[in-house]
Structure formats: C-alpha cells, structure tokens
N, C-alpha and C positions, 0 to 999 in steps of 0.2 A: 504493500500500500504506500510505503514511503516513496516509491518510484512512480507509481501510477497516479497518486493524488495530484502532484504538480501538473502533470499532463492534462488530467481531467479538468483542473481548475482553469488552465489556460484555454482549453477547448470550450468550456462553459462561457468564459468571457468573450471569446470570438463569436459564439452563437448569439449571445445577448446583443453585442454590437451589430452583428449581421441583421438581426430582426429589427433593431432600431433604425438601421440604415434603410431597410426595406420599407418600413413605414414612412420614413421621411421622403424617399425618392418616389415611391409608388403613390403617395398621397396627391402628387401633382395631378395625376390623371383623374382621381376621384373628385378633387375640387373643380377641375375643369369641366367634368361632366355635370356636376351640380350647378355650376355657373351657367352652362348652356341651358339647363332645364329650369333655371330661375329659382332654384331652391338652395337651401343651406344645409350643411351636414355638421354634426358634432364630431368630436374626436372619437367618441365611442362608436360612431357609425363609420368613421374613416378606417379605423384599424382593421376590422374584419374584411373590408373591401380591398385593402392593400395586401391581404394574405392569399387572395384567390384570383388574381388577375391572369388572363390568358397570355398576355405579353407584357409582363412587368419589366420595369427598368432594372430592378434588382430583385430577382426571385428569392423569396424567403427560403430558409433551409429545408422546410418540409416539402415544398414544391420541387426543389432540386432532388431531394431524396426520392420522391415519388417518380420523377422522370427517370432518374438513374435506375431505380428498381424496374421500371417498365422496359428500359432499354436492355437490361441485363437478364431479367427473369421473365419478362412479359413477351418476349419475341423468340422465335426459333433462332438458333445460333447461326443458321445459314441465311437468315433474313438480312436484307440491306439496311434495315432499321435497327438491327441488333448491335448493341455496343460491344458484345463479345466478338462478333464478326469483325467489326472495325478495329477493336483492340488487338485482335490477332494479326491483322494486316500491319498495324503500327508495330507490333511486337517483332514481326519478321524483319522489317526495316531496321528496327533498333538493334537487334542481335547481329545483323550483317554489319552495320556500322560499328558496333561495339567490338566485334571480332577484328575488323580491319583496323580500328583505332588501337587496340592492344598490340597487334603485330607491328604497326608503324611506331607506336610509342616505345615499345621495348627494344626494337631494332635500333632506333635512333639513340636511345639511352645507352645501349651497349657500345655504339660507335663513339658517342661523345665521351664516355668514360675511358675507352681504349685509346682514342686518337685525339690529341690536343687540338689538331687543326679542325676537327669536327666540332669541338667545344667552342672554338673561336668563331667559326663560320656559320654553323647550323643553329646553335642555341639562340643567338639574337634574333634570327629570322623566325624561329618557332615562337618566340615571345611576341614579336611584331604581328605574326599571323592572327593572334587572338584579339587584336585591336580592330580587326575588320568586322563590321556588323554582319551577322549571319543572314539577316533578312535581305541585305544587298548582295551577298555572295551567292545565295541559293539560286536566283534566276540565272546568274552567269554560268553556274555549274550545269544547270538544265540546258541552256543554249549550247554549251560545248558538247554535252552528252548527245544532244540531237544531231549536231554537226558531224560527229564521228560515227554516227549510225547506231547509237545505243537506244533501242526502243523500249527496253524494260524500265519502267518507272522506279523500280526498287533500287536500281543502280545509283542514280543521282541522289536518292534519299540516303542510301548507305554512305555515299561519299560525304554528304553534309553531316551526317551523324558522326562519321569517323573524324571529320575536321574538328568537331567540338570535343570528342572523347579522347583523342590521342594526347592532348596537351597535359592533362593531369597525370596520365600514366607516364609520360616522358619526364616530367619534373620529379615525380615521386621516385621513379626508378633510378634516375641520376643520383638523387639524394641517397637512396638505399644502397646502390652499388658502391658508393663512396663512403658509406658509413663505417666499414671496418677501419680501425685505427692502425697506425704504422707498426705498432708492436705485433699485432696479429699478422700483418703482411710479412714482417721480418721473420716471424716464427715459421711460417710456411716456406719461406725461402731457405731457411736452415734445414728444413726437411727435404729440400730439393724439389719442391713443387713448381711446375711450370705455370704459365699464365692460364691455360685452360683449367688445370686442376685448382688453381687459386680462385678462379671464377666459380667453378662448380661447388667447391667445398666451403668457400668463405663468402665471396661477394653475393652470390645468388641467394643462399639461405638468409644472409643479413638483410637482403632487400625485400623479403617476403612481407613483413608488416607494412612497409611503405607501399608495396604493390597492391595489397588487398585494400588498404585505405583509399588508394587512388581509384580502384575499380568501383567503389561505391559512388564516387563523384562522377566517374566516367560513364557509368550505366545511366545515371540520371541525365547527364549531358547528351548522351546518345539518343535518349528518348526525346529530349527537347529538339535536337537536330532533325530527327525523323519527322516530328510534327511540323516543324518549320518547313521542312522539305516537301511536305504534302501540300502546302498552301499554293506555291507558284507552279506546281507541276500539272495543275488541272485535275488532280486526283479526285475521284468520287468515292474512294474507299480509304479508311483509316480515321483515326480520331481527329487528326488535323483537318481533314476534309469535312468531317462531321461538324467541327467548330465553325468552319468557313460557311457551310450550308446554313447553319443556324444564324450566323451573322447576316448573310446575304438576304435571307428570307424573313428576317425579323422575328426569329424564334429563339429568344434568349434561353428558354428552358433546355432546348436541344444543345445549345452552346455550353451552358453550365454543366449539364449532365456529362457531356464529352470531356469537359475540363476535369471534372472529378474522377471520371473513369481513367483519364491519363494519370492523375495523381495516385490513384489506387494501383494502377499498373506499375508506376515507378516504385511505390512502396514494396510491392511484391518482388520486383527485380532486385531491389537493395537487400531484402531479406534473403533472397536466393544467393546473392553474393556473400552475405554473412554466413550462410550455411556452408558454402564451399570453403570459406576461410576457416571455419571451425574444423571441418574435415581435414584440410591441409595441415593445420596446426597439430591436430591429433596424430596424423601420419608422420609429422616431423618430430613429434615428442615435445612440442612447445606447449606450455599451459595456456589455456584460453584467457 
C-alpha cells in the first residue's frame, strides 16, 4: 500500500481536475444552446449536460472509458473499428522500428567505444539528429521511400520509429560499455585477455543495466514514432490513423479512446521489457 497509495492519490487528483476541466470547457456549448433558445440554465443543470455530450470539447473520463471499452471489447478484433485491430497494426510498426533502433544503437555504440574517430565524428551528429522535429522529418522519409519504390507503408513507419528509438540505446550503451574502471581492464590484460574477450567478459555484462534502462525509453519512443509515422502516410489503419480520423471528422471520443489505447499499449510494452530484464538478470546471476 505504501507504493500504491501515492499513485492512486495522484490519479484521483488528475481525474478531479479532468472532470472540472470538462465542465468548464463543455459548458460553453450548453450556455450557447440556452442563449439560442432564450432560456437560462443553472449550474446544477449545466453539469449533467457537460457529462453526456456527443462531441464534447473535453470528454469526461467516463465517456472516454466507455468509448475505449467499446473499441476494445465491443467490436470483433478483425473489425476496422476495433482498437485491438488498430493497436496490432501500430504494434507491428513499433516492434520493427524498435528492433532496427536496437541494432543501429548498439552497433554505433560499439564502434564509438572501439574507435576514437567514430566518437569524434558520429556522436555529435547523432546528438544533432535528435534536434530535428519528427513531424517535419516523417513526410520526407515517406517521399524518399516512395521514390525508391518502397510500397509497404510499414517500412517508413519503422524507419521513423527507429530514428527516435536508437538514440537512447546509443547513449546508454556508450555509457555502459565504458563503465568498467581501469583496474578491471588492467586485470584482464594481466590474464592475457584480448579485446574480444574483454568485451564479452567485462564490457558487455557491465553495460546490461544501462541497456535495459534504455530499452524502456526506446520502446516508448518507438511507439511514438510509429504513431507519428501513421499520420502523413495516409494510413487508414493503426492508432495514429484512428486519432487522425477522429480529429478530421470531429469525433473527439474516437481520438481520446485511441490516445488511451496507445498509452495502454506503451505500458504493456514497458512491462514486457521489464520482464525480459528480470529474466536476463536471473540468467546472469545478478539480483533484481
């Protein structure tokens, strides 16, 4: 309870503020309708009407929860209205980009640690790359993919996701691979260990805590990249496309339900990474 109570307290505070915001923003429509009808409404009459609007400016939590439940459990998983279906489409793009980001991040980190010239030349550009707004870069990646004949829409989404996810892996792995101190390195040299053995026996195990910490950030960044990548690609499938449809057709409930579905998916992916980390630590004999 000592760990759960603070979380529940913050959650309760967010819900209260959310309801107050819903009453404040949605009351505009209620007062406007009353003015057109030439009537007046009291606060006691306004509050219930702000809680059940078809297209509210800010949907209250219970409306979002109902729409989310309808999208998850109220539709067949093969339906184009099912959030499970759209979530799986986004999940595929996320995992493709996540895997590509891990490979790219780890490969660059190993090169940077091994070769000083890579540290001096690649690392600054890797940092600069993260200053480019992803919403501006995504259409460029899509155009280039079309020009080179890539018809699969998952490919540009995966590239965008990898662009966001490789950087935390790169930075953390560089830090982890450099974490062994000089005494440990000198000890392995006295044992006659070569560079490959030093990497496998010392640097790689020492980098694992940094690696798994970066994966939790990278998987969330990959999901964000996939959702952003679905917006300019003209996609009709995926949680990002679902948010765009809700925005274009003035259906805020659809947009908010897709947003929370994405948040739930992100939480599940982070928990999965945590489970893999615990398994790896157990196999390595490291206490959790």
